[in-house]
C-alpha positions in Angstrom: -13.6 48.8 -36.3 -16.3 48.1 -33.8 -15.1 44.5 -33.3 -11.7 45.8 -32.2 -13.4 47.9 -29.5 -15.5 45.0 -28.3 -12.4 42.8 -28.0 -10.4 45.5 -26.2 -13.3 46.0 -23.7 -13.7 42.3 -23.1 -9.9 41.9 -22.6 -9.9 44.8 -20.1 -12.8 43.3 -18.3 -11.2 39.9 -18.1 -7.8 41.2 -16.9 -9.6 43.3 -14.2 -11.7 40.4 -13.1 -8.7 38.1 -12.9 -6.7 40.5 -10.8 -9.6 40.8 -8.4 -10.4 37.0 -8.5 -10.5 35.0 -5.3 -11.1 31.4 -4.5 -14.2 30.9 -2.4 -14.3 28.2 0.3 -12.0 27.4 3.1 -8.2 27.2 2.7 -6.8 23.9 3.9 -4.9 24.0 7.2 -3.4 20.9 8.7 -5.5 20.0 11.8 -3.7 19.9 15.1 -3.9 16.5 16.6 -2.5 16.2 20.1 0.2 13.4 20.3 2.4 12.4 23.2 6.0 13.5 23.3 7.2 9.9 23.5 5.8 6.4 23.2 4.5 4.8 26.4 6.3 1.5 25.5 9.6 2.8 24.1 11.6 1.7 27.2 13.0 -1.8 27.4 10.7 -4.1 29.3 12.4 -6.5 31.7 11.0 -9.3 33.7 12.5 -10.9 36.8 16.1 -11.9 36.4 16.3 -11.1 32.7 19.0 -8.5 32.1 18.1 -5.2 30.5 19.0 -5.2 26.8 22.4 -3.9 25.8 21.9 -3.6 22.0 19.7 -0.8 21.0 19.2 -0.3 17.3 18.1 3.1 15.8 16.5 2.4 12.5 17.2 4.8 9.6 13.8 6.0 8.3 15.3 6.0 4.8 16.9 2.6 5.0 15.6 -0.6 3.7 14.9 -2.6 6.9 15.3 -6.0 5.4 18.9 -5.3 4.5 19.6 -5.3 8.2 18.9 -9.0 8.5 21.9 -9.6 6.3 20.1 -12.4 4.4 20.6 -12.2 0.6 17.6 -14.5 0.0 15.3 -12.3 2.0 16.6 -9.2 0.2 16.0 -10.7 -3.2 12.4 -11.8 -2.2 11.4 -8.4 -0.9 12.8 -6.5 -3.9 11.1 -8.9 -6.3 7.8 -8.4 -4.5 8.1 -4.6 -4.6 8.6 -4.9 -8.4 6.2 -7.6 -9.4 3.5 -8.1 -6.7 0.1 -7.9 -8.3 -1.6 -6.0 -5.5 1.1 -3.3 -5.9 0.5 -3.2 -9.7 -3.2 -2.6 -9.0 -2.4 0.2 -6.6 0.0 1.7 -9.2 -2.7 1.6 -11.8 -5.0 3.5 -9.5 -2.3 6.1 -8.9 -1.7 6.4 -12.7 -5.4 6.9 -13.2 -5.7 9.6 -10.5 -2.6 11.3 -11.9 -4.1 11.4 -15.4 -7.4 12.8 -14.1 -5.5 15.4 -12.2 -3.7 16.5 -15.4 -7.0 16.6 -17.2 -8.5 18.8 -14.5 -5.5 21.1 -14.7 -6.3 21.8 -18.4 -9.6 23.5 -17.3 -7.5 26.5 -16.3 -6.7 27.2 -19.9 -8.8 27.8 -23.0 -10.2 24.8 -24.8 -9.4 25.1 -28.5 -11.0 22.9 -31.2 -10.9 23.0 -35.0 -13.4 21.7 -37.5 -13.9 21.6 -41.3 -16.7 20.5 -43.5 -17.2 20.0 -47.2 -20.8 19.5 -48.4 -22.3 18.5 -51.7 -26.1 18.6 -51.6 -29.1 18.1 -54.0 -32.6 19.1 -53.2 -35.7 17.3 -54.5 -36.9 18.3 -58.0 -40.5 18.3 -56.7 -39.5 21.1 -54.4 -38.4 23.4 -57.3 -40.3 24.7 -60.2 -39.4 25.7 -63.8 -35.9 26.9 -64.4 -35.1 26.7 -60.8 -34.8 23.0 -61.2 -31.4 23.5 -62.8 -30.0 24.7 -59.5 -30.7 21.6 -57.6 -27.0 20.9 -56.8 -25.0 23.1 -54.5 -21.6 22.9 -52.7 -20.4 24.5 -49.5 -17.1 24.6 -47.6 -16.3 25.8 -44.2 -13.5 25.7 -41.6 -13.2 27.2 -38.1 -11.2 27.4 -35.0 -13.2 27.7 -31.7 -11.8 28.7 -28.4 -13.8 28.6 -25.1 -12.5 29.7 -21.7 -14.2 29.6 -18.4 -13.0 32.6 -16.4 -12.1 31.3 -13.0 -13.2 34.5 -11.1 -14.3 32.7 -8.0 -11.8 29.8 -7.9 -14.1 26.9 -8.8 -11.5 25.5 -11.2 -8.6 26.3 -8.9 -10.3 24.4 -6.0 -11.1 21.5 -8.3 -7.4 21.3 -9.4 -6.4 21.5 -5.8 -8.7 18.6 -4.9 -7.5 16.5 -7.8 -3.9 17.0 -6.9 -4.6 16.1 -3.3 -6.4 12.9 -4.4 -3.3 12.0 -6.6 -1.0 12.5 -3.6 -3.3 10.3 -1.5 -3.2 7.6 -4.1 0.6 7.9 -4.2 0.8 7.4 -0.4 -1.7 4.5 -0.6 0.8 2.9 -2.9 3.6 3.5 -0.4 1.4 2.1 2.4 0.8 -1.0 0.4 4.5 -1.3 -0.2 5.1 -1.2 3.5 2.5 -4.0 3.9 3.9 -6.2 1.1 7.5 -5.8 2.3 6.5 -6.7 5.8 4.4 -9.7 4.6 7.3 -11.1 2.6 9.8 -10.6 5.5 7.4 -12.1 8.1 6.6 -15.1 5.8 10.3 -15.7 5.1 11.1 -15.7 8.8 8.2 -18.0 9.6 9.5 -20.3 6.9 13.0 -20.4 8.5 11.4 -21.0 11.9 9.3 -23.8 10.6 12.3 -25.4 9.0 14.1 -25.2 12.4 11.2 -26.8 14.2 11.2 -29.5 11.6 14.9 -30.1 12.2 14.3 -30.3 15.9 11.5 -32.8 15.5 13.6 -35.0 13.2 16.7 -34.8 15.4 14.6 -35.7 18.5 13.0 -38.6 16.6 16.5 -39.9 15.8 17.4 -39.7 19.5 14.2 -41.5 20.5 14.8 -44.1 17.8 18.2 -44.8 19.3 16.5 -45.1 22.7 13.9 -47.5 21.3 16.7 -49.6 19.8 18.5 -49.6 23.1 15.4 -50.8 24.9 14.8 -53.5 22.4 18.4 -54.7 22.8 17.9 -54.8 26.6 14.6 -56.7 26.1 16.4 -59.3 23.9 19.0 -59.7 26.6 16.4 -60.3 29.2 16.9 -57.0 31.0 13.9 -55.1 29.8 10.1 -55.4 29.5 7.5 -55.1 26.7 6.0 -52.3 28.8 9.2 -50.2 28.4 9.4 -51.1 24.7 5.8 -49.9 24.1 6.4 -46.6 25.9 9.5 -45.9 24.0 7.8 -46.7 20.7 4.8 -44.6 21.5 6.9 -41.6 22.3 8.8 -42.0 19.0 5.6 -42.2 17.0 4.3 -39.1 18.7 7.4 -37.2 17.7 7.2 -38.5 14.1 3.6 -37.4 13.9 4.8 -33.7 14.2 6.8 -34.0 11.0 4.0 -34.1 8.4 2.2 -31.1 9.8 5.5 -29.1 9.9 6.3 -30.2 6.3 2.9 -29.0 5.2 3.3 -25.6 6.9 6.7 -25.2 5.2 5.1 -25.9 1.8 2.3 -23.5 2.4 4.7 -20.7 3.4 6.8 -21.3 0.3 3.7 -21.0 -1.8 2.8 -17.7 -0.1 6.2 -16.2 -0.7 6.0 -17.2 -4.4 2.6 -15.5 -4.9 3.8 -12.4 -2.9 6.7 -12.1 -5.4 4.3 -12.4 -8.4 5.2 -16.0 -9.2 3.2 -19.3 -9.4 3.0 -21.1 -6.0 5.6 -23.7 -6.9 8.2 -21.3 -8.4 10.4 -21.0 -5.3 10.4 -24.5 -3.9 13.9 -25.4 -5.1 15.3 -22.1 -3.8 13.6 -22.2 -0.4 13.9 -25.9 0.4 17.4 -25.5 1.8 17.1 -24.5 5.5 18.8 -21.4 6.9 19.0 -20.0 10.4 17.1 -17.0 11.7 19.1 -13.8 11.7 20.6 -12.2 14.9 18.2 -9.6 16.2 18.7 -6.4 18.2 17.4 -6.4 21.8 15.2 -3.4 21.1 14.7 -0.5 18.7 14.6 3.2 19.3 11.3 4.2 17.7 11.9 8.0 17.8 8.9 10.2 18.7 5.3 9.9 17.8 5.5 13.2 15.9 8.3 11.8 13.7 6.2 8.6 13.1 3.2 10.6 11.9 5.3 12.5 9.4 6.4 9.4 7.7 3.5 6.9 8.0 2.1 6.8 4.5 -1.4 5.8 5.6 -1.6 8.9 7.9 -0.3 11.1 5.1 -2.9 9.6 2.7 -5.7 10.3 5.2 -4.5 13.9 5.5 -4.4 14.4 1.7 -8.0 13.1 1.4 -9.0 15.7 4.1 -7.2 18.3 1.9 -9.2 17.2 -1.1 -12.5 17.2 0.8 -11.8 20.7 2.0 -11.0 22.0 -1.5 -14.3 20.5 -2.8 -16.2 22.8 -0.4 -14.9 25.7 -2.5 -15.9 23.9 -5.7 -19.5 23.6 -4.5 -19.6 27.1 -3.0 -18.5 28.6 -6.3 -21.9 27.7 -7.7 -23.4 30.5 -5.7 -21.6 32.9 -7.9 -22.0 33.5 -11.7 -19.8 31.5 -14.1 -18.4 33.5 -17.0 -17.3 31.9 -20.2 -15.4 33.7 -23.0 -15.8 32.2 -26.4 -14.3 33.1 -29.8 -14.5 31.7 -33.3 -12.4 32.4 -36.4 -13.5 30.7 -39.6 -14.2 30.8 -43.3 -17.2 29.8 -45.4 -17.6 29.6 -49.2 -19.6 27.9 -51.9 -16.5 27.2 -53.9 -13.3 25.7 -52.4 -11.2 28.2 -54.4 -12.8 31.1 -52.5 -12.5 29.5 -49.1 -9.7 31.7 -47.9 -10.6 34.9 -49.7 -11.3 38.0 -47.6 -15.0 38.0 -48.0 -15.3 34.4 -46.8 -14.0 35.0 -43.3 -16.3 34.6 -40.2 -15.7 35.4 -36.6 -17.5 35.5 -33.3 -16.7 36.8 -29.8 -19.1 36.0 -27.0 -19.2 36.4 -23.2 -21.5 34.0 -21.5 -22.9 34.1 -18.0 -24.3 31.1 -16.2 -25.6 31.7 -12.7 -27.4 29.1 -10.6 -28.9 31.5 -8.2 -32.4 30.3 -9.2 -31.4 26.8 -8.1 -29.9 27.9 -4.8 -31.5 25.1 -2.9 -29.7 22.5 -4.8 -26.4 24.4 -4.6 -26.7 24.7 -0.8 -27.5 21.0 -0.5 -24.3 20.2 -2.4 -22.3 22.6 -0.1 -23.8 20.8 2.9 -22.8 17.5 1.4 -19.2 18.6 0.9 -19.1 20.0 4.4 -20.2 16.6 5.7 -17.6 14.8 3.6 -14.9 17.1 4.9 -16.0 16.4 8.5 -15.9 12.7 7.8 -12.4 13.1 6.2 -11.3 14.9 9.4 -12.5 12.1 11.5 -10.8 9.6 9.2 -7.5 11.5 9.6 -7.8 11.6 13.3 -8.6 7.9 13.4 -5.6 7.2 11.2 -3.3 9.0 13.7 -4.7 7.0 16.6 -4.4 3.7 14.7 -0.8 4.5 13.8 0.1 5.3 17.4 -1.8 2.1 18.6 0.0 0.0 16.0 3.4 1.3 17.1 2.7 0.9 20.8 1.5 -2.6 20.3 4.5 -3.5 18.2 6.9 -2.1 20.8 5.3 -4.1 23.7 5.0 -7.3 21.7 8.7 -7.2 20.6 10.0 -6.3 24.0 8.1 -9.1 25.7 9.0 -11.5 22.9 12.7 -10.9 23.6 12.2 -11.6 27.3 10.3 -14.8 26.5 13.0 -15.7 24.0 15.7 -15.6 26.7 13.7 -17.9 29.0 13.0 -20.4 26.2 16.7 -20.5 25.2 17.7 -21.4 28.8 15.0 -24.0 29.0 16.1 -25.6 25.7 19.7 -25.7 26.8 18.9 -27.2 30.2 16.5 -29.7 28.8 19.1 -31.0 26.3 21.6 -31.3 29.1 19.0 -33.1 31.3 18.2 -35.6 28.5 21.9 -36.3 28.0 22.4 -37.0 31.7 19.3 -39.1 31.9 20.6 -41.3 29.2 24.0 -41.7 30.8 22.4 -42.6 34.1 20.1 -45.1 32.3 23.0 -46.7 30.6 24.7 -47.0 34.0 21.6 -48.5 35.6 21.2 -45.6 38.0 17.7 -44.7 36.7 14.8 -46.3 34.9 13.5 -45.7 31.4 10.6 -43.5 32.5 13.1 -40.8 33.5 14.8 -41.0 30.1 11.5 -40.8 28.2 10.3 -37.9 30.3 13.7 -36.0 29.7 13.5 -36.6 26.0 9.9 -35.4 25.9 10.8 -32.3 27.8 13.8 -31.7 25.5 11.6 -31.9 22.4 9.0 -29.6 23.9 11.6 -27.0 25.0 13.5 -27.0 21.8 10.4 -26.7 19.7 9.1 -23.9 21.9 12.5 -22.1 21.6 12.4 -22.4 17.8 8.9 -21.1 17.7 9.7 -18.3 20.2 12.7 -17.2 18.1 10.4 -17.0 15.1 7.8 -15.0 16.9 10.5 -12.6 18.1 11.8 -12.1 14.6 8.3 -11.5 13.2 7.6 -9.1 16.0 10.6 -7.2 14.9 9.2 -7.1 11.4 6.0 -5.9 12.8 7.8 -3.1 14.6 9.7 -2.1 11.5 6.3 -2.1 9.6 4.7 0.1 12.3 7.6 2.6 12.1 7.1 2.7 8.3 10.2 4.5 7.1 10.8 5.8 3.7 12.4 2.6 2.5 9.8 1.2 0.0 11.1 3.0 -3.1 10.6 0.3 -5.8 8.1 0.9 -8.5 6.1 -2.1 -9.6 6.6 -3.2 -13.2 4.0 -2.0 -15.7 3.1 -5.0 -17.7 1.8 -4.4 -21.2 -1.3 -6.4 -21.9 -2.0 -7.0 -25.6 -5.6 -6.6 -26.8 -7.2 -9.8 -28.2 
């Protein structure tokens, strides 16, 4: 049969072409970006008489950093955010969409098979027929067919397109991981800020109680004729100044509680009852061992996402370049046609078609070369974006290292100042009771105590959040939760 010889020739040509097929365009090679062997700020920073740190923590890149704070409330909040945060759900939807499009692109490597069937009952106008022919106005026809079409990927256009789609999907996956790093860090930072604000609120209220006792003492002395209205006014003014701190701190506590609730996917007031009870800040290590810059770049999801986008842009150069070469399409049809449904599957009703199509854009080479130039430019931009992501990751880590190291030094000084100021205020009161000093010394000592204790609580908070910033910069493999997919019913 001549059709058999045609099919055999086409099959042989396809097999030969596929064996010799190659993918045009450049193969992706990870760019070499020079990085230092160690961080410039990875050594402990000391200042004056502050002792060098003795506790050096080495974070596990696969561990969940918040568990190291040993705070069950913080752990629950972070895990809830990783499952229900709305920004993460948006990022997950983007990843799902990219993954679905990548699967769709992958089907281009295989034949596209479709099936169709028709049944038609027609009648022509009597005015178009004459005489006896008018009795044949009605006619029926039936047909069914299976059609297969396959683009022969001789020059790698489809392979490069699939490669680019898969790289885009991986980039979206790492975008999701990078956002998880951000969300987990935001929750931890906000929680520690909340505990710090509650500590500052406790300090303000405690100092107000002490100053209220001082005012009562002065008023008693005034009643006994041993004081003056001037002393009473100064003591009352200092108490009112301290009490004025309380509303602002209470507002800051409420705002932070609202932020934590929204980060965990809840209404702003959902966590008030749970977070109203104060808790102390966790014990912190003196410093962390950040490892090497090379290790950092291998685990930072934002850097990996930038590299995957460079990979995708490189592959798309091949997609555009393939248009300089002919595009071959093999098509086939097997079907049946008949005027009577009972004859639809008889031997004489069969139909078939085998075709080899060639599409070549060589006559439009100017447009093709313009597209190639555009993809080249996109790849150059993606390379610059990758290199910038590397530099920003290194900068982020260096900054986090130096901020945390200096915060620890500041923390030690503030702790000493708070301890000494409390002792000084106590001694000033004893001396005042004994008549060895005047009220001004007591008020000045109490004012210094409040300032020092508030600064220490604030400094401890900044040290804790600096540690979170360092964990966030190091970006281990810890964000493993998948946000919940919420089913939204159509209205």
